[in-house]
ZAFI-768378 format. One record per atom (N, C-alpha, C): residue in three letters; x, y, z. Coordinates in steps of 0.05 Angstrom, whole numbers, padded with zeros to 5 digits, always signed. Atoms other than C-alpha are relative to their C-alpha. Last residue first. Layout:
AlaXYZ...
# end
This chain:
Ala-00039+00009+00009Ala-00087+00231+00130Ala-00009-00031+00015His-00007+00004-00024His-00162+00249+00109His+00028-00013+00001Ala-00033+00018-00002Ala-00188+00270+00050Ala+00001+00008+00028Val-00018-00021-00010Val-00270+00284+00054Val+00023-00015+00000Thr-00030+00011-00006Thr-00325+00246+00016Thr+00019+00025+00000Val-00016-00030-00006Val-00395+00267+00007Val+00024-00014+00008Pro-00019+00001-00020Pro-00434+00201-00026Pro+00017+00033+00009Met-00027+00010+00007Met-00494+00213-00075Met+00026+00004+00021Gly-00015-00003-00026Gly-00570+00219-00061Gly+00032-00019-00017Leu+00011+00020-00024Leu-00636+00205-00102Leu+00021+00006+00019Arg+00017-00014-00019Arg-00613+00264-00144Arg-00017-00013+00020Asn-00015-00025-00016Asn-00552+00231-00169Asn-00025+00009+00016Phe-00016+00009-00018Phe-00593+00166-00185Phe+00014+00023+00016Thr+00029+00008-00018Thr-00648+00199-00225Thr+00019-00010+00024Asn+00007-00019-00009Asn-00586+00227-00272Asn-00020+00004+00035Leu-00015-00016-00013Leu-00557+00168-00278Leu-00010+00018+00012Ile-00003+00013-00014Ile-00623+00138-00308Ile+00017+00009+00031Ala+00024-00011-00026Ala-00630+00195-00344Ala-00003-00018+00015Cys-00009-00032-00016Cys-00563+00183-00378Cys-00024+00007+00013Arg-00010+00004-00018Arg-00588+00103-00387Arg+00018+00024+00013Val+00021+00014-00017Val-00650+00124-00426Val+00026-00004+00025His+00011-00033-00014His-00603+00178-00473His-00013-00014+00029Val-00017-00011-00010Val-00565+00108-00495Val-00010+00024+00019Glu-00009+00020-00025Glu-00627+00067-00501Glu+00030+00019+00016Ala+00025-00006-00019Ala-00654+00126-00547Ala+00006-00019+00026Ala-00006-00034-00011Ala-00591+00130-00588Ala-00019+00000+00020Gln-00026+00006-00013Gln-00592+00044-00589Gln+00011+00030+00010Arg+00008+00008-00035Arg-00667+00049-00613Arg+00035+00000+00015Glu+00026-00014-00015Glu-00641+00098-00674Glu-00013-00005+00027Pro-00013-00017-00019Pro-00575+00057-00688Pro-00018+00024+00011Glu-00002-00015+00013Glu-00613-00004-00701Glu+00002+00024+00019Arg-00020+00006+00023Arg-00592-00064-00660Arg+00001+00018-00022Ala+00016+00002+00031Ala-00621-00055-00594Ala+00023-00002-00020Ala+00011+00023+00001Ala-00584-00088-00526Ala-00022+00004-00032Leu+00028-00014+00004Leu-00530-00038-00520Leu-00014-00028-00012Arg+00009-00007+00025Arg-00469-00074-00488Arg-00030+00011-00001Glu-00024-00005+00020Glu-00431-00076-00424Glu-00007+00005-00021Gly-00004+00023+00029Gly-00492-00060-00383Gly+00018+00008-00016Leu+00038+00009+00005Leu-00524-00012-00328Leu+00007-00022-00025Leu+00021+00025-00017Leu-00452-00021-00300Leu-00024+00004-00007Lys+00003+00029+00003Lys-00430+00010-00362Lys+00001-00015+00017Phe+00011+00003+00029Phe-00452+00084-00351Phe-00003-00029-00001Arg+00029+00007-00011Arg-00427+00078-00277Arg-00022-00006-00022Leu+00004+00031-00009Leu-00358+00069-00311Leu-00032-00012+00008Met+00008+00026+00025Met-00370+00127-00357Met+00001-00025+00015Thr+00026-00002+00018Thr-00387+00173-00294Thr-00001-00031-00019Thr+00025+00018-00020Thr-00332+00151-00258Thr-00020-00008-00008Glu-00005+00016+00005Glu-00293+00185-00320Glu-00011-00027+00020Val+00011+00005+00021Val-00326+00244-00317Val+00003-00031-00005Leu+00037+00003-00003Leu-00309+00254-00244Leu-00011-00013-00025Ser+00004+00024-00004Ser-00229+00242-00268Ser-00036-00011+00004Arg+00012+00015+00033Arg-00240+00307-00308Arg+00003-00032+00017Arg+00024+00004-00001Arg-00228+00343-00241Arg-00017-00025-00020His+00007+00025-00016His-00165+00335-00241His-00021-00008+00011Tyr-00002+00019+00025Tyr-00159+00388-00300Tyr-00005-00021+00022Gly+00029+00012-00002Gly-00171+00442-00239Gly+00006-00023-00019Ser+00021-00009+00014Ser-00121+00493-00269Ser-00017-00014+00003Trp+00006-00026-00002Trp-00066+00488-00207Trp-00025+00011-00021Lys+00003-00012-00025Lys-00070+00416-00205Lys-00005+00027+00002Lys+00031+00011+00003Lys-00066+00398-00282Lys-00018+00009+00035Trp+00021-00012+00013Trp-00007+00449-00286Trp-00029-00003+00008Leu+00012-00022-00021Leu+00031+00426-00221Leu-00020+00014-00020Pro+00012+00010-00033Pro+00033+00356-00248Pro-00006+00023+00010Trp+00027+00012+00002Trp+00045+00385-00327Trp-00013-00008+00027Gly-00002+00032+00011Gly+00107+00426-00315Gly-00029-00006+00005Leu+00006+00021-00024Leu+00099+00495-00286Leu+00011-00033+00003His-00014-00021-00020His+00135+00539-00342His-00001-00012+00030Gln-00034+00002+00007Gln+00118+00487-00399Gln+00007+00016+00026Ala-00007+00031+00000Ala+00046+00482-00376Ala+00026-00010+00003Ala+00005+00007-00025Ala+00039+00558-00370Ala+00004-00031+00008Ala-00030-00009-00010Ala+00075+00570-00441Ala-00007-00013+00032Leu-00025+00014+00010Leu+00015+00514-00469Leu+00022+00011+00015Thr+00002+00028-00016Thr-00043+00546-00427Thr+00030-00018-00006Glu-00005-00009-00027Glu-00020+00619-00459Glu-00004-00032+00012Asn-00026-00003-00005Asn-00015+00590-00527Asn+00003+00010+00032Arg-00008+00028-00007Arg-00092+00559-00512Arg+00027+00000-00007Ala+00003+00006-00021Ala-00116+00638-00495Ala+00014-00039+00001His-00018-00011-00006His-00079+00660-00562His-00002-00007+00040Val-00030+00010+00006Val-00110+00619-00600Val+00011+00009+00023Phe+00004+00021-00009Phe-00187+00633-00571Phe+00034-00010-00005Ala+00000-00008-00031Ala-00176+00707-00581Ala+00009-00034+00007Ala+00026-00005-00015Ala-00160+00697-00657Ala+00010-00002+00029Lys+00010-00019-00011Lys-00093+00720-00683Lys-00023-00004+00012Asp+00021-00023+00000Asp-00071+00654-00712Asp-00003+00019+00020Asn+00002-00030+00010Asn-00004+00626-00704Asn-00017+00017-00005Trp+00017-00003+00025Trp-00013+00563-00659Trp+00009+00030-00004Pro+00024-00021+00002Pro+00039+00545-00606Pro-00012+00007-00032Lys-00017-00022+00010Lys+00064+00475-00615Lys-00018+00022+00000Gly+00007-00034+00002Gly+00042+00413-00581Gly+00017+00015+00000Asn-00014-00013+00016Asn+00081+00341-00592Asn-00004+00034-00006Arg-00030+00006-00001Arg+00059+00309-00533Arg+00014+00022-00011Arg-00018+00021+00013Arg-00009+00338-00544Arg+00027+00000+00012Gln-00011-00007+00029Gln-00031+00400-00502Gln+00006-00030+00003Pro-00029+00010+00002Pro-00081+00386-00438Pro+00015+00002-00027Val-00011+00028+00020Val-00144+00413-00445Val+00028+00008+00000Ile-00028+00015-00019Ile-00176+00464-00393Ile+00005-00027-00018Val-00008+00025+00008Val-00219+00512-00441Val+00029-00012+00016Glu-00035+00004-00009Glu-00250+00575-00404Glu+00008-00027-00010Ala-00009+00016-00025Ala-00319+00590-00429Ala+00034-00007-00004Gly-00018-00006-00019Gly-00346+00637-00462Gly+00009-00008+00020Arg+00011-00001-00029Arg-00392+00605-00500Arg+00009+00018+00018Ala+00029-00012+00002Ala-00368+00625-00568Ala-00010+00003+00023His-00009-00030-00003His-00295+00608-00531His-00019+00015-00018Ala+00001-00005-00033Ala-00320+00540-00518Ala+00002+00026-00007Ala+00023+00010-00018Ala-00331+00530-00594Ala-00004+00004+00025Gln+00017-00018+00018Gln-00270+00561-00626Gln-00034-00003+00015Tyr-00008-00020-00004Tyr-00224+00520-00575Tyr-00024+00023-00003Val+00005+00002-00031Val-00253+00458-00590Val+00000+00028+00009Ser+00033+00002+00010Ser-00257+00473-00677Ser-00011+00001+00033Arg+00008-00032+00006Arg-00183+00490-00664Arg-00031+00005+00003Thr+00003-00005+00028Thr-00165+00424-00631Thr-00010+00031+00001Asp-00015-00022+00009Asp-00137+00399-00565Asp+00002+00010-00026Tyr+00008-00018+00004Tyr-00193+00358-00552Tyr+00013+00023-00001Ala+00011+00011+00024Ala-00157+00288-00557Ala-00017+00037-00009Gly-00013-00006+00020Gly-00116+00316-00499Gly-00008-00003-00028Asp-00036+00008-00002Asp-00161+00306-00445Asp+00007+00007-00024Gly-00005+00027+00013Gly-00225+00347-00428Gly+00026-00012+00000Cys-00019+00015-00007Cys-00252+00408-00389Cys+00001-00030-00018Phe+00004+00024+00024Phe-00292+00464-00417Phe+00026-00019+00005Ser-00027+00022+00011Ser-00301+00517-00367Ser-00009-00028-00008Gly-00019-00007-00011Gly-00358+00572-00342Gly+00032-00012-00008Leu-00020+00020+00000Leu-00410+00565-00385Leu+00027+00005+00007Pro-00034-00002+00011Pro-00466+00610-00379Pro+00017-00024+00015Glu-00019+00016-00019Glu-00537+00585-00397Glu+00025+00009+00003Asp-00004-00026-00020Asp-00573+00636-00442Asp+00014-00016+00019Pro-00014-00031+00016Pro-00568+00588-00507Pro+00012+00018+00019Gly+00025-00028-00001Gly-00594+00530-00457Gly+00022+00022-00019Leu+00012-00022-00025Leu-00546+00468-00468Leu-00018+00018-00007Gln+00019+00018-00021Gln-00550+00414-00522Gln-00010+00022+00022Ala+00023-00015+00006Ala-00518+00459-00571Ala-00019-00014+00011Leu+00005-00026-00004Leu-00450+00448-00531Leu-00033+00011-00008Leu+00007-00002-00037Leu-00456+00374-00540Leu+00000+00025+00001Gly+00027+00020-00002Gly-00464+00377-00620Gly-00006-00004+00025Glu+00022-00026+00007Glu-00404+00429-00622Glu-00031-00008+00005Thr+00001-00020-00015Thr-00362+00387-00585Thr-00016+00019-00007Gln+00034-00003-00012Gln-00379+00326-00629Gln+00001+00017+00024Ala+00014-00002+00029Ala-00314+00332-00683Ala-00025+00004+00024Ala-00004-00035+00005Ala-00260+00339-00614Ala-00031+00010-00018Asp+00014-00009-00013Asp-00281+00262-00598Asp-00002+00033-00004Gly-00024-00006-00031Gly-00262+00226-00662Gly-00017+00025+00023Gln-00004-00019-00001Gln-00310+00182-00696Gln+00019+00013+00014Arg-00021-00008+00021Arg-00293+00114-00727Arg+00000+00038+00003His-00027-00008-00022His-00334+00086-00667His+00025+00007-00016Asp-00010+00019+00011Asp-00401+00111-00699Asp+00032-00002+00014Thr-00010+00002+00032Thr-00434+00159-00660Thr+00015-00021-00005Met-00010+00026+00005Met-00473+00176-00592Met+00013-00008-00029Glu+00002+00003+00026Glu-00481+00236-00562Glu+00011-00023-00004Val-00011+00023+00001Val-00494+00267-00494Val-00007-00009-00034Ala+00004+00005+00026Ala-00505+00329-00459Ala+00020-00031-00007Arg+00005-00013+00011Arg-00516+00342-00388Arg-00005+00009-00037Val-00003-00011+00020Val-00505+00293-00351Val-00016+00016-00015Asp+00024+00010+00022Asp-00515+00302-00278Asp+00012+00001-00020Leu-00012+00018+00022Leu-00442+00307-00238Leu-00033-00012-00012Thr+00021+00018-00006Thr-00478+00358-00192Thr+00006-00021-00012Glu+00009-00006-00025Glu-00416+00404-00189Glu-00019-00019+00009Ala-00023+00002-00022Ala-00372+00384-00244Ala-00013+00006+00027Asp-00006-00020-00017Asp-00431+00379-00294Asp+00009-00008+00026Ile+00016+00005-00021Ile-00425+00321-00344Ile+00002+00031+00012Ala-00006-00029-00017Ala-00418+00321-00414Ala-00009+00000+00017Leu+00012-00011-00025Leu-00412+00251-00451Leu+00006+00030+00014His-00016-00028-00008His-00390+00223-00512His-00021+00011+00024Val+00018-00017-00009Val-00417+00145-00529Val+00022+00031+00009Lys-00008-00017-00016Lys-00376+00110-00583Lys-00020+00016+00009Arg+00010-00030+00004Arg-00415+00046-00613Arg+00026+00019+00018Trp+00006-00012-00019Trp-00384-00024-00622Trp-00009+00030-00012Ser+00027-00015-00001Ser-00374-00083-00661Ser-00004+00017+00021Arg+00017-00020-00020Arg-00315-00114-00668Arg-00016+00015-00003Arg-00013-00022+00003Arg-00297-00166-00732Arg-00015+00011+00026Tyr+00019-00034-00022Tyr-00298-00229-00716Tyr+00011+00019-00005Glu-00018-00024-00015Glu-00282-00281-00771Glu-00009+00021+00014Ala-00017-00018+00028Ala-00338-00332-00783Ala+00023+00015+00019Gly-00025-00006-00011Gly-00358-00383-00729Gly+00010+00019-00021His-00015+00013+00018His-00426-00397-00766His+00034-00003+00003Lys+00020+00023+00012Lys-00480-00379-00714Lys+00024-00011-00019Lys+00010+00025-00010Lys-00437-00345-00664Lys-00018-00023-00003Val-00019+00012-00024Val-00387-00309-00698Val-00015-00022+00004Lys-00014+00014+00019Lys-00442-00285-00756Lys+00014-00022+00017Trp+00012+00026+00007Trp-00482-00261-00698Trp+00016-00017-00018Glu+00005+00014-00013Glu-00423-00212-00681Glu-00022-00024+00005Asp-00032+00009+00006Asp-00414-00189-00751Asp+00002-00013+00028Glu+00009+00030+00021Glu-00492-00176-00756Glu+00031-00016-00001Gly+00011-00009+00029Gly-00490-00127-00694Gly+00007-00024-00014Cys+00001+00025+00008Cys-00492-00136-00618Cys-00005+00001-00034Ile+00027+00002+00013Ile-00470-00072-00594Ile-00007-00026-00011Lys+00011+00020+00018Lys-00413-00059-00552Lys-00026-00004-00004Ile+00014+00010-00004Ile-00390+00009-00515Ile-00015-00021-00023Gly+00011+00023+00030Gly-00340+00054-00539Gly-00018-00023+00018Thr+00000+00031-00006Thr-00323+00109-00483Thr-00015-00014-00021Ser+00013+00017+00016Ser-00320+00193-00490Ser+00007-00032+00011Asp-00016+00014+00004Asp-00306+00253-00442Asp-00015-00026-00024Val+00004+00017+00022Val-00326+00315-00423Val+00018-00021-00013Leu-00021+00022+00007Leu-00326+00356-00363Leu-00014-00022-00021Leu+00010+00021+00014Leu-00370+00421-00356Leu+00023-00016-00010His-00021+00010+00012His-00371+00475-00313His-00003-00033-00006Leu+00002+00030+00004Leu-00434+00514-00314Leu+00034-00011-00001Pro-00008+00006+00026Pro-00434+00590-00286Pro+00004-00035-00002Gly-00033-00008+00009Gly-00465+00605-00226Gly-00004-00010-00032Thr-00001-00028+00001Thr-00530+00576-00186Thr+00027+00009-00013Gln-00019-00007-00027Gln-00540+00505-00203Gln-00008+00033-00003Arg-00011-00030+00007Arg-00597+00468-00240Arg+00014+00008+00019Arg+00001-00021-00021Arg-00606+00394-00235Arg+00006+00022-00009His-00014-00014-00016His-00626+00349-00289His-00005+00020+00023Pro-00002-00019-00023Pro-00673+00307-00315Pro+00028+00003+00008Ile-00024-00001-00013Ile-00661+00276-00389Ile-00001+00016+00027Lys-00006-00021-00025Lys-00723+00274-00423Lys+00015-00010+00017Val-00006+00002-00031Val-00716+00216-00480Val+00005+00032+00011Thr-00021-00017-00014Thr-00746+00231-00547Thr+00004-00002+00031Leu+00013-00008-00025Leu-00778+00170-00573Leu+00021+00019+00006Thr+00004-00025+00014Thr-00767+00154-00660Thr-00008+00017+00036Ala-00015-00010+00019Ala-00739+00087-00650Ala-00001+00028-00003Gln-00034-00001-00013Gln-00761+00070-00585Gln+00016+00016-00017Arg-00005-00032-00011Arg-00836+00079-00609Arg+00033+00005+00013Arg+00004-00022+00017Arg-00829+00014-00644Arg+00002+00026-00002Ser-00019-00007+00020Ser-00800-00026-00595Ser-00003+00018-00019Val-00027-00017-00014Val-00849-00004-00550Val+00018+00002-00009Thr+00007-00028+00004Thr-00907-00026-00595Thr+00021+00015+00009Ser-00001-00016+00029Ser-00878-00084-00606Ser-00002+00021+00004Phe-00030-00006+00000Phe-00870-00103-00528Phe+00011+00007-00029Cys-00016+00022+00007Cys-00949-00093-00521Cys+00035+00007-00015Pro-00012+00008+00032Pro-00963-00032-00488Pro+00014-00033-00007Val-00038+00000+00004Val-00993-00035-00419Val+00004-00010-00029Pro-00008+00020+00011Pro-01067-00010-00400Pro+00026+00006+00003Trp-00012-00016+00024Trp-01079+00037-00340Trp+00005-00029-00018Asp+00009+00011+00029Asp-01123+00022-00288Asp+00008+00013-00024Leu+00006-00017+00023Leu-01084+00038-00232Leu-00010-00017-00019Glu+00022-00007+00005Glu-01081-00001-00166Glu-00010+00023-00020Leu+00011-00027-00011Leu-01016+00010-00149Leu-00031+00007-00004Leu-00004-00010-00039Leu-01000-00061-00139Leu-00008+00023+00005Lys+00013+00009-00015Lys-01035-00068-00215Lys+00000-00003+00029Leu+00023-00003+00007Leu-00992-00025-00248Leu-00023-00008+00017Leu+00000-00026-00013Leu-00934-00055-00217Leu-00020+00014-00002Ser+00003+00008-00022Ser-00957-00128-00249Ser-00003+00030+00021Gly+00028+00010+00000Gly-00966-00100-00317Gly-00005-00005+00035Val+00029-00019-00008Val-00906-00059-00308Val-00023-00006+00001Leu-00009-00014-00036Leu-00862-00124-00289Leu-00018+00027-00009Gly+00011+00021-00026Gly-00898-00163-00348Gly+00006+00009+00025Arg+00031-00010-00006Arg-00880-00107-00397Arg-00012-00020+00022Ala+00013-00031-00007Ala-00809-00111-00375Ala-00025+00005-00001Gln-00002-00006-00033Gln-00803-00181-00379Gln-00006+00025+00003Arg+00020+00017-00006Arg-00824-00180-00461Arg-00003+00003+00039Leu+00019-00022+00004Leu-00772-00128-00473Leu-00030-00012+00014Ala+00009+00007+00025Ala-00720-00176-00439Ala-00022+00023+00000Leu+00019+00016+00006Leu-00697-00145-00369Leu-00001+00003-00038Lys-00017+00018+00026Lys-00634-00123-00346Lys-00014-00014-00006Phe-00008+00030-00013Phe-00660-00094-00277Phe+00005-00012-00021Val-00007+00006-00027Val-00650-00024-00289Val+00005-00016+00009Val-00024-00004-00005Val-00647-00023-00369Val+00005-00004+00033Lys-00021+00023+00019Lys-00712-00058-00374Lys+00022+00008-00001Leu+00004+00013-00005Leu-00749-00006-00325Leu+00016-00027-00010Thr-00017-00002-00023Thr-00721+00045-00361Thr+00003-00016+00021Leu-00028+00001+00016Leu-00749+00020-00429Leu+00017+00010+00022Ile-00002+00023+00002Ile-00817+00020-00391Ile+00029-00010-00006Ala+00001+00006-00027Ala-00819+00094-00360Ala+00003-00036-00009Gln-00025-00006-00017Gln-00791+00120-00427Gln+00001-00023+00028Ile-00017+00020+00012Ile-00855+00083-00463Ile+00031+00006+00014Ala+00011+00034-00009Ala-00901+00110-00405Ala+00022-00013-00024Ala-00015+00009-00022Ala-00864+00183-00416Ala-00011-00030+00009Asp-00034+00011+00005Asp-00865+00187-00491Asp+00002-00004+00031Ser-00018-00026+00002Ser-00944+00180-00483Ser+00022-00014+00008Tyr-00011-00003-00025Tyr-00983+00115-00503Tyr+00021+00025-00004Val-00022-00014+00003Val-01036+00122-00555Val+00020+00002+00020Lys-00022-00014-00027Lys-01083+00076-00546Lys+00022+00009-00006Pro-00016+00019-00028Pro-01125+00049-00610Pro+00016+00027+00020Arg-00027+00008+00009Arg-01182+00087-00642Arg+00018-00007+00012Gly-00009+00019+00013Gly-01248+00074-00638Gly+00028+00000-00007Lys+00010+00027-00007Lys-01272+00138-00607Lys+00012-00015-00028Ala+00020+00004+00015Ala-01227+00197-00618Ala-00005-00030+00005Gly+00028+00000-00007Gly-01191+00211-00549Gly-00015-00009-00020Ser+00017+00017+00001Ser-01129+00181-00563Ser-00034+00001+00015Arg+00012+00010+00023Arg-01087+00235-00594Arg-00019-00033+00000Val+00006-00020+00025Val-01092+00292-00548Val-00011-00022-00024Ser+00026-00008+00005Ser-01096+00250-00497Ser-00011+00010-00017Asp-00006-00029+00019Asp-01025+00219-00502Asp-00033+00004-00004Leu+00014+00012+00036Leu-01040+00155-00454Leu-00001+00034-00001Trp-00002+00037+00018Trp-00994+00147-00383Trp-00009+00002-00030Leu+00020-00001+00023Leu-00979+00222-00361Leu+00003-00022-00019Ile-00002+00007+00023Ile-00948+00200-00289Ile-00022+00004-00024Asp-00005-00021+00020Asp-00972+00220-00233Asp-00001+00005-00024Pro+00029-00011+00023Pro-00996+00155-00212Pro+00000+00023-00013Ser+00012-00020-00013Ser-00914+00147-00205Ser-00036+00001-00018Ile+00038-00003+00008Ile-00876+00100-00245Ile-00007+00012+00025Trp+00001+00001+00022Trp-00794+00104-00237Trp-00030+00000-00016Val-00015-00018+00015Val-00788+00112-00170Val+00003+00008-00033Thr+00008-00019-00002Thr-00842+00070-00149Thr+00012+00031-00006Leu+00013+00003+00025Leu-00804+00008-00170Leu-00011+00031-00002Ser+00026-00002-00001Ser-00756+00020-00109Ser-00008+00007-00030Gly+00020+00031+00009Gly-00689-00011-00129Gly-00026+00003+00009Arg-00010+00009+00021Arg-00648+00059-00120Arg-00019-00027-00014Ser+00016-00015+00015Ser-00683+00081-00058Ser+00006-00009-00039Gln+00016+00015-00005Gln-00639+00029-00023Gln-00023+00013-00014Leu-00003+00031+00015Leu-00581+00062-00053Leu-00027-00011+00008Ser-00003+00005+00038Ser-00607+00123-00033Ser+00002-00016-00017Arg+00028+00008+00013Arg-00624+00105+00042Arg+00000+00010-00032Asn+00009+00020-00001Asn-00548+00094+00046Asn-00030-00009-00007Tyr-00004+00009+00020Tyr-00525+00156+00022Tyr-00009-00033+00000Glu+00005-00014+00028Glu-00560+00190+00071Glu+00002-00018-00022Pro+00029+00004-00008Pro-00534+00146+00130Pro-00021+00009-00021Trp+00002+00024+00000Trp-00466+00147+00103Trp-00033-00007-00001Asn+00029+00004-00001Asn-00456+00219+00096Asn-00005-00027+00001Thr+00010-00013-00033Thr-00383+00233+00117Thr-00033+00001+00001Thr+00036-00009+00012Thr-00358+00181+00066Thr-00008+00019+00028Arg+00011+00003-00024Arg-00269+00185+00086Arg-00038+00009-00014Tyr+00020-00009+00004Tyr-00213+00185+00027Tyr-00031-00002+00026Arg+00015+00018-00007Arg-00145+00168+00024Arg-00035+00021+00007Thr+00020-00009-00004Thr-00092+00201-00013Thr-00021-00018+00018Lys+00024-00008+00014Lys-00035+00156-00025Lys-00021+00008+00012Asn-00003-00025+00008Asn+00035+00174+00007Asn-00033+00006-00016Pro+00011-00009-00020Pro+00030+00106+00046Pro-00002+00032-00010Asn-00014-00032-00002Asn+00020+00075-00019Asn-00003+00010+00022Met+00009-00020-00002Met+00004-00003+00001Met+00016+00026+00003
# end
């Protein structure tokens, strides 16, 4: 054991313990207050019932949380509604699967006072694609199939604020504008923190347009940029400060160490499943967004508060 390694002690064990128990409560995901049927489209006599997006998202949420097949999730929801004494119809699994492709998932998040400090990272997640099916069925040559998930979280609340899913060939920096576009246009952005993959002109330009400070370490062979734009000057100052202070001291001085929080979020994201169950990109994107909504709900229920101690 390293004697110099910093240890942390959790100071709110009673509250955190109750929040962990609440994560297993079924009523966290479905309550009598939810709008189950779309009253606008289901009012005509003789027309089939149209379920609201909230109802479809609730079923998909239970499916992901308890790692169920879609038919099993339907059975769980039916029994839960019966226990709650709610005379609501339950959509069949084919309806849920069809609606998943066009579902607009609502990701709840907590607002804070002051500017938003954004931590960004990406990870790969497996999918059961055509190639893996051929391996199982015919023993064909294996080719890896996976998607890339890009997350931007709030450094204070740890809530996921923006998410993108792309093909594994897409770079991290190219998704910056799409992530920032998901934030409110009037929401102040204090800082944008990412690893060396975000050391590009497009990232600095997009963050500078939102008035954010960029906390990104330069690549190993990073050189000063020659442009006269304001974001170029900020990047060159970061490079000069890192060379003067040294990377370890710069990371501590700039607050770059907080980026480990988004890496922890990636781990929690994968604990909900090592692979995506959906096979089409549209349904895979909805599943990714449902996972983010689950993580934010877990955060709202309670998170550990830790302090360093000797």
